[in-house]
C-alpha positions as CSV (number, residue, x, y, z in Angstrom):
1,M,273.7,13.0,54.5
2,R,272.4,15.3,57.3
3,R,268.9,15.8,55.8
4,P,267.3,12.7,57.5
5,Y,268.8,13.8,60.9
6,F,267.4,17.3,60.4
7,I,263.9,15.9,59.6
8,K,264.1,13.6,62.6
9,T,265.0,16.6,64.8
10,L,262.0,18.5,63.5
11,F,259.8,15.5,64.2
12,V,261.0,15.2,67.7
13,A,260.6,19.0,68.4
14,A,257.1,18.9,66.9
15,S,256.2,15.9,69.1
16,L,257.5,17.6,72.2
17,S,255.6,20.8,71.3
18,T,252.4,18.9,70.9
19,L,252.9,17.1,74.2
20,V,253.5,20.4,76.0
21,F,250.4,22.1,74.6
22,S,248.3,19.0,75.1
23,C,249.2,19.0,78.8
24,R,248.3,22.7,79.3
25,R,245.1,23.4,81.0
26,D,242.3,24.5,78.7
27,P,241.3,28.1,79.1
28,E,238.2,28.7,81.2
29,I,235.3,29.1,78.9
30,I,232.4,31.0,80.5
31,A,229.0,29.9,79.1
32,P,226.8,32.9,78.1
33,V,224.3,33.9,80.7
34,K,220.7,33.7,79.7
35,E,219.4,37.2,79.3
36,T,216.4,37.9,81.6
37,Y,213.9,40.7,81.4
38,E,212.3,40.5,84.8
39,F,212.8,43.3,87.3
40,K,214.1,42.1,90.6
41,V,214.9,44.1,93.7
42,P,218.4,43.2,94.9
43,D,218.9,41.8,98.4
44,G,219.3,44.6,100.9
45,F,217.7,47.3,98.6
46,P,214.5,49.1,99.6
47,Q,211.4,48.8,97.4
48,P,211.7,51.0,94.4
49,V,209.6,54.1,93.8
50,Y,208.6,52.8,90.3
51,N,207.3,49.3,90.6
52,F,206.2,48.7,87.0
53,Q,202.6,48.3,87.8
54,G,200.8,48.8,84.5
55,N,204.1,48.6,82.7
56,T,205.4,45.1,83.3
57,V,208.8,44.6,81.7
58,T,208.7,42.3,78.7
59,E,211.5,41.4,76.3
60,A,209.8,43.1,73.5
61,G,209.1,46.3,75.5
62,F,212.7,46.3,76.9
63,K,214.2,46.0,73.4
64,L,212.0,48.7,72.0
65,G,213.1,51.0,74.8
66,R,216.7,50.1,74.2
67,K,216.4,50.9,70.5
68,L,214.8,54.3,71.3
69,F,217.6,55.0,73.8
70,Y,220.3,54.6,71.2
71,D,218.4,56.2,68.3
72,P,219.3,59.8,67.3
73,I,216.0,60.0,65.6
74,L,214.7,61.5,68.9
75,S,216.6,64.7,68.1
76,R,215.7,67.5,65.6
77,D,218.6,66.8,63.2
78,N,218.9,63.1,63.9
79,T,222.3,63.4,65.4
80,I,221.9,63.1,69.2
81,A,220.6,60.1,71.1
82,C,220.1,59.6,74.8
83,A,223.2,57.4,74.6
84,S,225.2,60.3,73.2
85,C,225.5,61.7,76.8
86,H,224.9,58.4,78.7
87,Q,227.5,55.8,77.7
88,Q,227.5,52.3,79.2
89,A,231.3,52.1,79.8
90,S,231.0,55.1,82.2
91,A,227.9,53.8,84.0
92,F,225.8,55.8,81.5
93,A,227.5,59.1,82.3
94,H,229.3,61.3,79.8
95,T,232.9,60.8,80.9
96,E,235.4,63.6,80.4
97,H,232.7,66.0,79.3
98,R,232.1,68.7,81.9
99,I,228.7,69.6,80.6
100,S,226.3,68.1,78.1
101,H,226.7,68.5,74.4
102,G,223.6,68.8,72.2
103,I,222.8,69.3,68.6
104,N,225.0,71.7,66.6
105,D,227.6,71.3,69.4
106,L,225.5,73.4,71.7
107,L,226.4,73.2,75.4
108,G,224.1,72.8,78.3
109,K,224.6,74.0,81.9
110,R,225.0,70.7,83.7
111,N,227.0,67.5,83.7
112,S,225.2,64.4,82.4
113,P,224.7,62.2,85.4
114,S,225.1,58.4,85.5
115,L,222.0,56.3,84.9
116,F,221.4,53.3,87.1
117,N,219.0,52.2,89.8
118,I,216.6,54.6,88.2
119,A,213.5,52.8,89.5
120,W,214.4,54.2,92.9
121,Y,214.5,57.8,91.8
122,P,211.7,59.9,93.3
123,S,212.6,62.7,90.9
124,F,214.9,63.3,87.9
125,M,217.4,65.9,86.7
126,W,219.8,67.8,89.0
127,D,217.0,70.1,90.1
128,G,214.2,67.5,90.3
129,G,212.2,69.2,87.6
130,I,210.7,65.9,86.4
131,N,209.0,63.7,88.9
132,H,208.2,60.4,87.0
133,I,210.4,58.0,85.0
134,E,207.8,57.8,82.2
135,L,208.1,61.6,81.7
136,Q,211.8,61.9,82.0
137,P,212.7,61.6,78.3
138,A,210.5,64.6,77.4
139,G,213.0,66.8,79.2
140,P,216.1,66.3,77.0
141,I,214.0,65.8,73.8
142,G,212.5,69.2,74.1
143,N,215.5,71.0,75.5
144,P,216.8,73.5,72.8
145,V,220.4,72.8,73.6
146,E,220.1,69.0,73.8
147,M,217.8,67.3,71.3
148,D,215.6,70.3,70.4
149,E,212.7,68.2,69.0
150,T,209.0,68.1,69.6
151,L,207.1,65.0,70.6
152,P,204.7,65.1,67.6
153,N,207.7,65.2,65.3
154,V,209.3,62.2,67.0
155,V,206.1,60.2,66.8
156,A,205.8,61.1,63.1
157,K,209.4,60.1,62.3
158,I,209.1,56.8,64.2
159,S,205.7,56.0,62.7
160,A,207.2,56.2,59.2
161,L,209.5,53.3,59.9
162,Q,208.2,49.8,59.5
163,A,210.8,48.4,61.9
164,Y,209.5,50.5,64.6
165,R,205.8,49.7,63.9
166,T,206.7,46.0,64.2
167,M,208.5,46.6,67.5
168,F,205.6,48.6,68.9
169,K,203.2,45.8,67.9
170,D,205.3,43.2,69.5
171,A,205.5,45.3,72.7
172,F,202.0,46.7,73.0
173,G,199.8,44.5,70.8
174,S,199.3,47.0,68.0
175,D,201.5,49.1,65.8
176,T,200.0,52.4,67.0
177,I,202.8,54.7,68.2
178,T,202.2,57.2,70.9
179,T,204.4,59.1,73.3
180,Q,203.0,57.2,76.2
181,R,204.0,53.9,74.7
182,M,207.3,55.3,73.6
183,F,208.1,56.5,77.2
184,R,206.8,53.3,78.8
185,A,209.2,51.2,76.6
186,M,212.0,53.5,77.6
187,A,211.0,53.2,81.3
188,Q,211.3,49.4,80.9
189,F,214.8,49.7,79.5
190,M,216.1,52.4,81.9
191,G,214.3,50.9,84.9
192,M,216.1,47.6,84.4
193,M,219.4,49.4,84.7
194,V,220.1,47.9,88.1
195,S,223.7,48.2,89.5
196,A,224.1,46.0,92.6
197,N,227.2,43.7,92.0
198,S,230.2,45.9,92.9
199,K,232.9,44.6,95.2
200,Y,231.1,46.3,98.0
201,D,227.9,44.4,97.3
202,Q,229.9,41.1,97.1
203,Y,231.5,42.0,100.5
204,M,228.1,42.7,102.0
205,R,226.9,39.3,100.7
206,G,230.0,37.6,102.3
207,E,231.5,36.7,99.0
208,T,234.8,38.6,99.3
209,T,236.8,40.7,101.7
210,L,238.0,44.3,101.7
211,T,241.6,45.3,101.8
212,P,242.8,47.2,105.0
213,A,242.6,50.5,103.0
214,E,239.1,49.7,101.7
215,S,237.9,48.6,105.1
216,N,239.3,51.8,106.8
217,G,237.8,53.8,104.0
218,L,234.4,52.3,104.6
219,S,234.6,53.2,108.3
220,L,235.7,56.8,107.4
221,F,233.0,57.1,104.7
222,T,230.3,55.9,107.2
223,A,231.4,58.5,109.7
224,K,232.0,61.5,107.4
225,C,229.9,61.0,104.2
226,S,227.0,58.6,104.8
227,T,224.5,61.2,106.1
228,C,224.0,62.4,102.5
229,H,225.2,59.2,100.8
230,P,223.7,56.3,102.8
231,A,223.9,52.7,101.6
232,P,222.7,50.8,99.7
233,L,221.9,53.4,97.1
234,F,224.5,55.8,98.3
235,T,222.2,58.8,98.0
236,D,219.2,60.1,99.9
237,Y,218.0,61.9,96.7
238,Q,217.7,65.2,98.7
239,Y,218.7,68.6,97.4
240,R,221.6,70.4,99.0
241,N,224.0,73.3,98.6
242,N,227.3,71.6,99.0
243,G,229.4,74.8,99.1
244,L,230.5,75.1,95.5
245,A,231.4,78.6,94.3
246,V,228.8,79.7,91.8
247,D,230.1,79.5,88.2
248,P,229.3,83.0,86.8
249,T,229.3,81.6,83.2
250,L,226.5,79.2,84.1
251,N,224.8,81.0,87.0
252,D,222.7,77.9,87.7
253,S,220.2,78.5,90.5
254,G,219.6,74.7,91.0
255,R,216.5,73.5,92.7
256,A,215.2,77.1,93.0
257,H,214.8,77.1,89.3
258,I,211.9,74.7,89.9
259,T,210.5,75.7,93.2
260,L,211.2,79.5,92.9
261,D,212.0,79.3,96.6
262,P,215.1,81.3,97.6
263,L,215.7,78.7,100.3
264,D,216.5,76.3,97.5
265,L,219.0,78.5,95.8
266,H,222.1,76.6,94.5
267,K,220.8,73.3,95.9
268,F,221.2,70.2,93.6
269,K,220.2,66.6,94.0
270,T,222.6,64.4,95.9
271,P,224.0,61.9,93.3
272,S,224.6,58.3,94.0
273,L,228.3,57.4,94.6
274,R,227.9,54.0,93.0
275,N,230.2,53.7,90.0
276,I,231.8,57.0,90.9
277,E,235.2,55.8,89.7
278,L,233.8,55.6,86.1
279,S,231.8,58.8,85.9
280,S,234.3,61.7,86.0
281,P,233.9,64.6,86.0
282,Y,232.0,65.4,89.2
283,M,229.5,67.8,90.6
284,H,226.5,69.2,88.8
285,D,228.7,71.3,86.5
286,G,231.5,68.8,86.1
287,R,234.1,71.1,87.6
288,F,236.2,68.4,89.3
289,F,237.9,65.7,87.2
290,T,239.3,63.5,90.0
291,L,238.0,62.1,93.2
292,E,241.0,63.8,95.0
293,Q,239.7,67.2,93.8
294,A,236.2,66.4,95.0
295,L,237.4,65.4,98.5
296,D,239.7,68.5,98.6
297,H,236.7,70.6,98.1
298,Y,235.0,69.2,101.2
299,T,238.1,69.8,103.3
300,S,239.1,73.3,102.2
301,G,236.9,74.5,99.4
302,I,233.5,75.1,101.0
303,V,232.0,78.5,100.2
304,S,229.6,79.8,102.8
305,S,226.2,81.0,101.7
306,P,222.7,81.3,103.2
307,T,221.6,78.0,101.8
308,L,224.8,76.0,102.6
309,E,224.1,72.6,104.0
310,P,224.6,73.2,107.8
311,Q,226.8,70.2,108.4
312,L,229.3,71.4,105.8
313,T,230.0,74.6,107.7
314,G,233.8,74.7,108.2
315,G,234.2,71.7,105.9
316,I,234.9,68.0,106.6
317,A,238.1,67.2,108.3
318,M,240.1,64.6,106.4
319,T,243.8,63.8,106.4
320,A,245.6,62.9,103.2
321,Q,245.7,59.3,104.2
322,E,242.0,59.3,105.1
323,K,241.2,60.7,101.7
324,T,243.3,57.9,100.1
325,D,241.4,55.3,102.1
326,I,238.0,56.8,101.3
327,I,238.9,56.8,97.6
328,A,240.0,53.1,97.9
329,F,236.5,52.4,99.3
330,L,234.7,54.4,96.7
331,K,236.3,52.3,94.0
332,T,234.7,49.2,95.6
333,L,231.4,50.7,94.4
334,T,232.3,50.1,90.8
335,D,230.1,47.5,89.2
336,R,231.9,46.1,86.1
337,T,229.2,43.5,85.4
338,F,226.7,46.4,84.9
339,T,229.0,48.3,82.5
340,I,229.5,45.2,80.3
341,D,225.9,43.8,80.5
342,H,225.0,43.0,76.9
343,R,221.4,43.7,77.5
344,F,222.2,47.4,77.8
345,S,224.7,47.5,75.0
346,E,224.4,49.5,71.8
347,H,225.9,46.5,70.0
348,A,222.8,44.5,70.9
349,V,220.6,47.0,69.1
350,F,222.7,46.7,65.9
351,H,222.9,42.9,66.2
352,E,219.1,42.5,66.4
353,H,218.0,45.3,64.0
């Protein structure tokens, strides 16, 4: 005799459940943003060094460059791609790896730097050994402890693949594959890696506010750090000896390796601090794994030498609280929209090809 009552109870409960869920607010559904392939200089940025004259960014050229960036075919044994050491989630650095890893697990001497705002680079590599974005890929491709491949071999391997010939034709009008076309496509892809939408950028555009710690950190950063890391790029792209003790296992001479000038001994390019939260470890040899360790170096770890940056003599005075606030500010330089931008994703390559 209780069955009808039980069924009625279930019906009422189901009705109430339906009413509750029907009254809930629909989740926000964000429409996909139309992908664009036009290079634009962000507001407040200077004009870039590379302005794409003679190499206008096109969708076909960009996608070809992206495929090359993620393809291990550029290495001798087809195991190492540019993206092996430059991963999007870490702002195209190699997070948690002190120095670069190449074919056969060979180790380089230097930490793989982040890749973004590359069109503003006047030179490339920690020592500035390459001075043009269209030549940059030749360095790691030919390095015996990175990709260890020759350019003629790369061209031959790529030319044997119909998919690549089709992509080169779409990008350049014919399926002829040359190193110049290959590097120009990669320049389109890498040159479009613009990072300019961090919380700091939004603050500068009047779209958000900083916390008291972030605001104080900005003031401290401006007073103590901005000489070498000026906004908006947060680097001046100069070469400096920042007082690191020389690692005897690496014995890296830095800029002097290129110039052969003893005055450049142990000087390295000043890196941008944008996305620094994501790109650990730090310094040219990846010796510091936290921002706290990096700031501690500048207060108490400076090693004097003939080429030490003069303003670092005696270190930079910072209290523990000041370091905490500076780090809070540095984290406002993280650009999450850049690290999830589908245009730069490896998944986009697989999806399309």
